[in-house]
Each structure stands twice: as structure tokens, then as C-alpha cells.
C-alpha angles and dihedrals in degrees: 000000000000127000113276139182120226119221090262091058099254114139120230143176133187124219148150126258110215099227136118104298104018112249128210109228128197113199124200127193112219128164093348097308135085127245123198134203134177116242108224109242139180119234135345109331125231118208095265123102136137133182148194142171135244122225090274091055093251111151124233119195124200113197145159128234119205120354141295094280098045112016148109137217121236140186123210120190131183111215124169091355094303128099123230124189133196136180110238106184135002095227139103094233117145115262102228107169149337132209128187115192132202091272090054092248108154120216121189130191117204143150147107108197094017126025113235129196115201127189131185121238130209094254092059094259126122129235117213131205118184124199109205116233136175101209141038117287110248095192141335139192132188132203129182121195129214091271095054096255113152126220119185120186116194146151135198125233126258105046100321128160125249118269133199118195116189140180109196101140106030093278127096116232131179126201132180115236110217116231135175100241133066096251141024120210140160096038128189137161144208135186116243123225092284096046098260117139117250113198126219127187145143110266105206133170149148101085136289100335094047102229088196131035127175136185098228137185130202113205122198116246126208092251093056096258125117128246109215118210129176110225102182138339134160102120140020109303114213114178141353140197118194143180131179118210130212092271092059095253116147114222108198132184112185140156136230123189094282108011142058110223133199125192137175117198135157120246113260091256116023106230117213121216 
């Protein structure tokens, strides 16, 4: 998973060690050097894992064992210097995202045929919300703002349009985001400098071989619409990681077939706090 900063300022990343069996590794940067630890896991790992931190900088790792046809979803949390693990669901659903807020509420995003939002309750139980879907999920990303509002960006496979599902007033709503191409894949999101979601995705089209492919952003407008802007696009874009700083500057890492790219660019309209 992407590089992240814990609340105490330590820098982390999550990755896999190609060993027998495969290990889930959490790296931490401290004093100019990296320290690594193995996250205790249950079963044979797939290649899906996401992580976040609580307010005390304790990591929580959401991962899948097995595959979509014979798998299970697990959660590993480090509390008081010790790891504890639990199996959440005996299912091969995709593990899309995890968020841990200041109240230590854990939110999970999972699903393959259906997209499922899961939230922890005070009594240790889990609350589920399923968003019906008639096709496989291509990719999904979740953000939660400081007020607990939930934003889920997702797209179905096979030429589907981009969707944004939100819960900002206790009610779930889903809207389609218009884009130029025939399909939107490889989605991600970031909050701008006033905590509004900016959407990023690969806008592809032209049939199976995708004659055009653009790294594209959708910026929220004051009237509730979206302003679409192509950022880059000459080859097939794979993945992206993005952050927006307090000045409204976008910091983007993204990949094409044979290159890792980094870009800094200002938002179309710099938003003052």
C-alpha cells in the first residue's frame, strides 16, 4: 500500500516479501533509516492488503487470505506493542480500503460482485451496508473526513461509468460522474485543502485495446457539478497515489507501462482556507 504518515509523524509503507510463505511487511522510517516488521497473518496471503492508523499511531492492516473463489478477510491490529488478528469474513471478496478515525472506529470497504461498507460498533460488532451491483467491481477507494462523512469512489468492470457514493447527512447517496471516455478504471481520491474530495481515475476508451488512456481528475465545483481535467495520457496508466497539501498543490505518483512518474501541479482554482 502507499506511503503513509502516522499521527505521530512516523512514515510507513506496507508491502509483501516474496518468500515461502509470502510475508506481509510493515516498514517504518525512523532517524533516516528503515525498520521492518512482519505482520502476523493467518493463512496463505493474496496480494491484497490495506492499512491505516488510530489516533495513538497503532497500525491496523486489512488483508485477504486465499483468492476470490476460496478466501477470507482478516484484520490485524497492533495495540500496546502486540499484534492481534481476527477473521472478519469467510469470503474471497476484494479488500479495497480501511479507515480508522480519531474515535478508533474502523471502516472497511470490500467486495467483488457487490460493494460492501463495514463499520465497527462499540460492542465489538460490525455494521454492514451493501451497495447492489450487477457486475464485478474494477476498483474502489474510500475517504472519511474529520466530521465522519464517508466518500466511496468506485467503478464497475467492463466499460462502466465512475460512481461516487457518499454519506454526509446520515443517508447514502450515489451519483455518476460524467467522463469523456467509455470506461473509468484504477480510481483513487484525495481531499483538497478545504476537505473536499478530488477524484482521480484512468479514463479509457475505444474498445478492448484502449486506443486512448488518460490520467484524469474530477474537481468539485461550487454548484455541486464536477470539472473534468486530463492530467496526462500517452500510454496505459496503471495506478496512482496522490496527496494535496495545504497550498492546494497536487502531488501525484503514477505509473505507465514502463515508467514511474511524479508530478506537482496546482488545483485549477486555488482554494483558500
